[in-house]
VORORO-459167 format. One line per field, with one value per residue: residue number from 1; residue in one letter; chain; x, y, z of N, C-alpha, C, O, CB in turn. Coordinates in nm, 2 decimals. Glycine has a CB too. Example, Ala and Ser with C-alpha at 12.3 -4.5 7.8 and 13.67 -1.06 7.14 Angstrom:
// residues 2
seq = 1,2
type = A,S
mol = A,A
n.xx = 1.32,1.28
n.yy = -0.57,-0.22
n.zz = 0.78,0.71
ca.xx = 1.23,1.37
ca.yy = -0.45,-0.11
ca.zz = 0.78,0.71
c.xx = 1.32,1.29
c.yy = -0.33,0.00
c.zz = 0.78,0.79
o.xx = 1.42,1.34
o.yy = -0.33,0.11
o.zz = 0.85,0.80
cb.xx = 1.13,1.41
cb.yy = -0.45,-0.06
cb.zz = 0.90,0.57
END
This chain:
// residues 92
seq = 1,2,3,4,5,6,7,8,9,10,11,12,13,14,15,16,17,18,19,20,21,22,23,24,25,26,27,28,29,30,31,32,33,34,35,36,37,38,39,40,41,42,43,44,45,46,47,48,49,50,51,52,53,54,55,56,57,58,59,60,61,62,63,64,65,66,67,68,69,70,71,72,73,74,75,76,77,78,79,80,81,82,83,84,85,86,87,88,89,90,91,92
type = M,T,R,F,I,P,D,I,V,N,N,I,A,V,K,T,G,Y,S,K,K,D,I,K,T,I,L,D,Y,M,R,E,E,I,I,E,M,L,C,N,N,D,D,V,N,L,K,E,L,G,T,F,K,L,K,Q,R,N,E,R,I,G,E,N,P,L,S,K,E,K,L,V,V,P,A,H,R,T,V,T,F,F,T,V,K,T,L,R,D,K,V,R
mol = A,A,A,A,A,A,A,A,A,A,A,A,A,A,A,A,A,A,A,A,A,A,A,A,A,A,A,A,A,A,A,A,A,A,A,A,A,A,A,A,A,A,A,A,A,A,A,A,A,A,A,A,A,A,A,A,A,A,A,A,A,A,A,A,A,A,A,A,A,A,A,A,A,A,A,A,A,A,A,A,A,A,A,A,A,A,A,A,A,A,A,A
n.xx = -0.03,-0.20,-0.41,-0.69,-0.89,-1.16,-1.19,-1.13,-1.32,-1.57,-1.47,-1.52,-1.78,-1.92,-1.80,-1.91,-2.19,-2.26,-2.31,-2.19,-2.16,-2.18,-1.95,-1.75,-1.77,-1.72,-1.42,-1.33,-1.37,-1.20,-0.93,-0.94,-0.92,-0.67,-0.49,-0.54,-0.45,-0.18,-0.10,-0.13,0.10,0.10,0.17,0.00,-0.10,-0.19,-0.31,-0.21,-0.12,0.04,0.27,0.18,0.43,0.57,0.84,1.13,1.30,1.62,1.74,1.92,2.20,2.11,2.10,2.02,1.96,1.97,2.09,2.29,2.30,2.34,2.12,1.94,1.74,1.47,1.43,1.17,0.88,0.81,0.59,0.62,0.60,0.58,0.60,0.40,0.56,0.45,0.28,0.48,0.60,0.37,0.37,0.59
n.yy = 1.25,1.23,0.99,0.92,0.77,0.83,0.87,0.60,0.47,0.60,0.55,0.25,0.23,0.34,0.14,-0.09,-0.03,-0.08,0.09,0.39,0.41,0.15,0.05,0.21,0.10,-0.15,-0.13,-0.02,-0.21,-0.38,-0.25,-0.26,-0.50,-0.58,-0.42,-0.56,-0.81,-0.74,-0.66,-0.89,-0.98,-1.15,-1.18,-1.02,-1.09,-0.95,-1.07,-1.02,-0.76,-0.73,-0.79,-0.71,-0.69,-0.72,-0.57,-0.57,-0.31,-0.27,-0.11,0.20,0.44,0.77,1.08,1.44,1.64,1.91,2.01,1.82,1.67,1.37,1.08,0.80,0.62,0.41,0.06,-0.07,-0.18,-0.19,-0.12,-0.31,-0.28,-0.52,-0.53,-0.74,-0.91,-0.86,-0.63,-0.46,-0.47,-0.38,-0.09,0.01
n.zz = -1.35,-1.06,-0.90,-0.73,-0.48,-0.50,-0.78,-0.88,-0.77,-0.90,-1.18,-1.18,-1.10,-1.34,-1.53,-1.44,-1.36,-1.09,-0.78,-0.64,-0.40,-0.29,-0.41,-0.28,-0.03,-0.05,-0.14,0.10,0.28,0.18,0.21,0.48,0.54,0.43,0.60,0.85,0.79,0.75,0.99,1.14,1.04,0.81,0.46,0.19,-0.10,-0.40,-0.67,-1.01,-0.96,-0.70,-0.42,-0.08,0.19,0.53,0.64,0.86,1.01,1.13,1.41,1.39,1.35,1.27,1.10,1.15,0.90,0.89,1.11,1.18,1.38,1.55,1.58,1.74,1.53,1.59,1.59,1.38,1.20,0.85,0.56,0.25,-0.10,-0.39,-0.70,-0.97,-1.23,-1.48,-1.45,-1.40,-1.66,-1.83,-1.75,-1.81
ca.xx = -0.12,-0.22,-0.57,-0.73,-1.00,-1.30,-1.16,-1.15,-1.47,-1.63,-1.47,-1.58,-1.94,-1.93,-1.78,-2.00,-2.33,-2.31,-2.37,-2.06,-2.16,-2.15,-1.79,-1.68,-1.77,-1.62,-1.30,-1.30,-1.36,-1.07,-0.83,-0.92,-0.87,-0.53,-0.43,-0.54,-0.34,-0.04,-0.09,-0.10,0.23,0.08,0.18,-0.10,-0.08,-0.30,-0.30,-0.20,-0.09,0.16,0.24,0.24,0.51,0.63,0.98,1.17,1.43,1.70,1.79,2.03,2.23,2.08,2.17,1.92,2.03,1.99,2.15,2.39,2.32,2.33,2.01,1.91,1.62,1.46,1.37,1.04,0.84,0.76,0.50,0.66,0.51,0.65,0.48,0.45,0.63,0.35,0.24,0.60,0.62,0.28,0.41,0.73
ca.yy = 1.30,1.15,0.97,0.91,0.66,0.85,0.84,0.45,0.44,0.65,0.45,0.11,0.26,0.36,0.05,-0.21,-0.02,-0.07,0.22,0.44,0.39,-0.01,0.04,0.25,0.01,-0.29,-0.09,0.03,-0.34,-0.44,-0.17,-0.28,-0.63,-0.58,-0.38,-0.63,-0.91,-0.70,-0.63,-1.03,-1.06,-1.21,-1.11,-0.99,-1.10,-0.94,-1.12,-0.92,-0.64,-0.75,-0.82,-0.63,-0.77,-0.64,-0.56,-0.53,-0.25,-0.27,0.00,0.25,0.59,0.86,1.25,1.54,1.68,2.05,2.03,1.73,1.61,1.23,1.05,0.69,0.59,0.28,-0.03,-0.08,-0.25,-0.12,-0.21,-0.29,-0.35,-0.58,-0.55,-0.85,-0.85,-0.82,-0.48,-0.37,-0.46,-0.29,0.05,0.04
ca.zz = -1.28,-0.95,-0.89,-0.59,-0.44,-0.56,-0.95,-0.92,-0.74,-1.02,-1.29,-1.17,-1.11,-1.48,-1.60,-1.38,-1.30,-0.94,-0.71,-0.59,-0.24,-0.28,-0.46,-0.18,0.08,-0.08,-0.12,0.25,0.36,0.14,0.26,0.63,0.56,0.40,0.71,0.95,0.75,0.77,1.16,1.19,0.97,0.70,0.34,0.12,-0.26,-0.49,-0.82,-1.12,-0.91,-0.65,-0.28,0.05,0.28,0.60,0.66,0.99,0.97,1.24,1.49,1.32,1.38,1.14,1.10,1.11,0.77,0.91,1.23,1.15,1.51,1.54,1.65,1.70,1.45,1.65,1.49,1.35,1.07,0.74,0.46,0.12,-0.19,-0.48,-0.82,-1.05,-1.36,-1.60,-1.42,-1.46,-1.81,-1.87,-1.72,-1.88
c.xx = -0.18,-0.36,-0.59,-0.86,-1.14,-1.29,-1.17,-1.28,-1.56,-1.61,-1.53,-1.71,-1.97,-1.92,-1.87,-2.17,-2.36,-2.30,-2.22,-2.05,-2.12,-2.01,-1.71,-1.65,-1.71,-1.48,-1.25,-1.29,-1.22,-0.96,-0.79,-0.88,-0.73,-0.46,-0.43,-0.46,-0.23,-0.02,-0.08,0.02,0.20,0.13,0.05,-0.07,-0.21,-0.27,-0.31,-0.15,0.05,0.16,0.30,0.32,0.55,0.77,1.03,1.27,1.47,1.73,1.94,2.07,2.19,2.12,2.06,2.02,2.08,2.10,2.28,2.41,2.26,2.20,1.98,1.76,1.61,1.41,1.24,1.02,0.78,0.69,0.60,0.58,0.58,0.56,0.51,0.50,0.54,0.30,0.37,0.63,0.51,0.32,0.50,0.69
c.yy = 1.19,1.14,0.93,0.83,0.71,0.85,0.70,0.42,0.48,0.57,0.31,0.13,0.26,0.24,-0.09,-0.18,-0.02,0.08,0.25,0.40,0.22,0.00,0.07,0.18,-0.09,-0.23,-0.04,-0.12,-0.40,-0.38,-0.23,-0.40,-0.65,-0.52,-0.48,-0.76,-0.88,-0.68,-0.80,-1.10,-1.15,-1.13,-1.11,-1.02,-1.07,-0.98,-1.03,-0.77,-0.65,-0.80,-0.72,-0.73,-0.66,-0.66,-0.51,-0.43,-0.23,-0.13,0.07,0.39,0.68,1.01,1.33,1.63,1.85,2.07,1.95,1.66,1.47,1.17,0.91,0.67,0.43,0.19,-0.04,-0.15,-0.17,-0.20,-0.19,-0.35,-0.37,-0.59,-0.69,-0.80,-0.81,-0.68,-0.40,-0.37,-0.36,-0.15,0.08,0.07
c.zz = -1.18,-0.94,-0.76,-0.57,-0.54,-0.73,-0.95,-0.85,-0.85,-1.12,-1.30,-1.18,-1.24,-1.55,-1.58,-1.37,-1.16,-0.90,-0.66,-0.44,-0.24,-0.31,-0.35,-0.07,0.06,-0.07,0.01,0.30,0.31,0.20,0.42,0.65,0.52,0.53,0.83,0.93,0.79,0.89,1.21,1.11,0.87,0.58,0.24,-0.05,-0.33,-0.63,-0.90,-1.08,-0.82,-0.50,-0.17,0.12,0.39,0.62,0.79,0.96,1.15,1.29,1.40,1.37,1.26,1.19,1.07,1.01,0.79,0.99,1.25,1.29,1.45,1.63,1.61,1.64,1.50,1.55,1.50,1.21,0.98,0.65,0.32,0.01,-0.33,-0.58,-0.89,-1.18,-1.45,-1.57,-1.48,-1.59,-1.89,-1.86,-1.80,-2.05
o.xx = -0.20,-0.43,-0.50,-0.94,-1.21,-1.39,-1.25,-1.35,-1.63,-1.70,-1.58,-1.77,-2.04,-2.01,-1.89,-2.25,-2.47,-2.28,-2.13,-1.95,-2.03,-1.94,-1.61,-1.55,-1.63,-1.42,-1.13,-1.18,-1.14,-0.88,-0.68,-0.81,-0.67,-0.36,-0.34,-0.40,-0.17,0.10,-0.02,0.04,0.29,0.14,0.00,-0.01,-0.32,-0.20,-0.41,-0.14,0.15,0.05,0.41,0.28,0.57,0.82,0.99,1.35,1.40,1.73,2.04,1.99,2.24,2.17,1.99,2.13,2.18,2.19,2.37,2.52,2.18,2.19,1.98,1.67,1.69,1.37,1.18,1.10,0.69,0.71,0.65,0.50,0.63,0.45,0.62,0.49,0.57,0.29,0.37,0.68,0.54,0.29,0.49,0.78
o.yy = 1.07,1.24,0.89,0.83,0.64,0.82,0.67,0.33,0.40,0.52,0.27,0.05,0.17,0.22,-0.17,-0.27,0.03,0.17,0.16,0.36,0.19,-0.05,0.00,0.17,-0.13,-0.28,-0.03,-0.14,-0.46,-0.46,-0.24,-0.43,-0.73,-0.58,-0.49,-0.81,-0.96,-0.68,-0.83,-1.22,-1.24,-1.01,-1.22,-0.93,-1.13,-0.91,-0.95,-0.69,-0.59,-0.84,-0.67,-0.84,-0.54,-0.78,-0.40,-0.46,-0.19,-0.04,0.00,0.46,0.65,1.04,1.29,1.68,1.90,2.14,2.00,1.61,1.44,1.21,0.87,0.71,0.34,0.22,-0.03,-0.17,-0.09,-0.32,-0.08,-0.44,-0.28,-0.65,-0.75,-0.69,-0.70,-0.61,-0.32,-0.27,-0.28,-0.08,0.18,0.09
o.zz = -1.22,-0.96,-0.69,-0.67,-0.61,-0.80,-1.04,-0.90,-0.90,-1.18,-1.40,-1.26,-1.28,-1.64,-1.66,-1.37,-1.12,-0.98,-0.65,-0.38,-0.16,-0.22,-0.32,-0.01,0.15,0.02,0.03,0.36,0.39,0.26,0.48,0.75,0.59,0.57,0.91,1.03,0.85,0.92,1.32,1.11,0.85,0.60,0.22,-0.11,-0.33,-0.70,-0.90,-1.16,-0.86,-0.45,-0.17,0.11,0.37,0.61,0.83,0.87,1.25,1.21,1.37,1.42,1.15,1.30,0.98,1.03,0.74,0.97,1.32,1.32,1.36,1.75,1.49,1.71,1.47,1.44,1.61,1.13,1.01,0.64,0.29,0.02,-0.39,-0.56,-0.87,-1.22,-1.50,-1.67,-1.57,-1.64,-1.98,-1.95,-1.86,-2.13
cb.xx = -0.22,-0.15,-0.63,-0.76,-1.04,-1.38,-0.98,-1.04,-1.52,-1.60,-1.36,-1.56,-1.99,-1.84,-1.65,-1.95,-2.40,-2.20,-2.50,-2.05,-2.33,-2.23,-1.76,-1.72,-1.89,-1.64,-1.28,-1.43,-1.49,-1.06,-0.89,-1.03,-0.94,-0.50,-0.49,-0.66,-0.32,0.00,-0.28,-0.23,0.32,-0.04,0.31,-0.12,-0.04,-0.34,-0.39,-0.35,-0.21,0.24,0.29,0.13,0.63,0.56,1.04,1.22,1.41,1.82,1.81,1.99,2.38,1.91,2.31,1.86,1.90,1.88,2.06,2.51,2.23,2.47,1.91,1.94,1.64,1.37,1.43,0.98,0.76,0.86,0.31,0.77,0.37,0.70,0.48,0.35,0.72,0.21,0.22,0.73,0.61,0.17,0.45,0.86
cb.yy = 1.36,1.19,0.85,1.06,0.65,1.01,0.89,0.35,0.51,0.77,0.43,0.04,0.39,0.43,0.04,-0.25,-0.11,-0.17,0.19,0.60,0.43,-0.12,0.14,0.36,-0.04,-0.37,0.01,0.12,-0.44,-0.43,0.00,-0.26,-0.72,-0.49,-0.26,-0.66,-0.93,-0.59,-0.53,-1.12,-1.14,-1.23,-1.17,-0.84,-1.25,-0.82,-1.22,-0.90,-0.60,-0.63,-0.96,-0.57,-0.84,-0.65,-0.48,-0.64,-0.08,-0.33,-0.05,0.25,0.62,0.86,1.29,1.63,1.67,2.11,2.00,1.79,1.69,1.15,1.14,0.61,0.62,0.27,-0.16,0.05,-0.37,-0.06,-0.15,-0.34,-0.26,-0.69,-0.42,-0.94,-0.94,-0.92,-0.45,-0.41,-0.62,-0.32,0.08,-0.11
cb.zz = -1.36,-0.81,-0.99,-0.53,-0.25,-0.50,-1.01,-0.87,-0.61,-1.05,-1.32,-1.05,-1.05,-1.52,-1.60,-1.21,-1.34,-0.84,-0.57,-0.60,-0.17,-0.40,-0.58,-0.15,0.12,-0.24,-0.21,0.33,0.32,-0.02,0.25,0.72,0.49,0.27,0.73,1.00,0.62,0.70,1.24,1.17,1.06,0.70,0.28,0.15,-0.30,-0.49,-0.87,-1.18,-0.83,-0.66,-0.25,0.14,0.21,0.70,0.57,1.07,0.85,1.22,1.67,1.18,1.41,1.09,0.97,1.26,0.62,0.94,1.34,1.08,1.64,1.57,1.62,1.80,1.28,1.76,1.50,1.35,1.10,0.67,0.44,0.12,-0.20,-0.44,-0.96,-1.07,-1.43,-1.61,-1.24,-1.41,-1.87,-1.82,-1.59,-1.85
END
């Protein structure tokens, strides 16, 4: 089952007694801070969860799977997330 931000907000509100509005505001600020840090080329380590890192992808030749046409995929940065071992072990 896929969960979304409102599910997280509701669960935290029930467990802590804080208002849903306050929790949503905090999560929004947290998301914006993570984005800003990544835009500044910083890694973001969330203890007990994992680390967001930027990865540079080089330019490469790709292929359209339908037309088999060759095309150039430009170099770009992408975000990766590496989970901590304790989280991987709990999920397994």
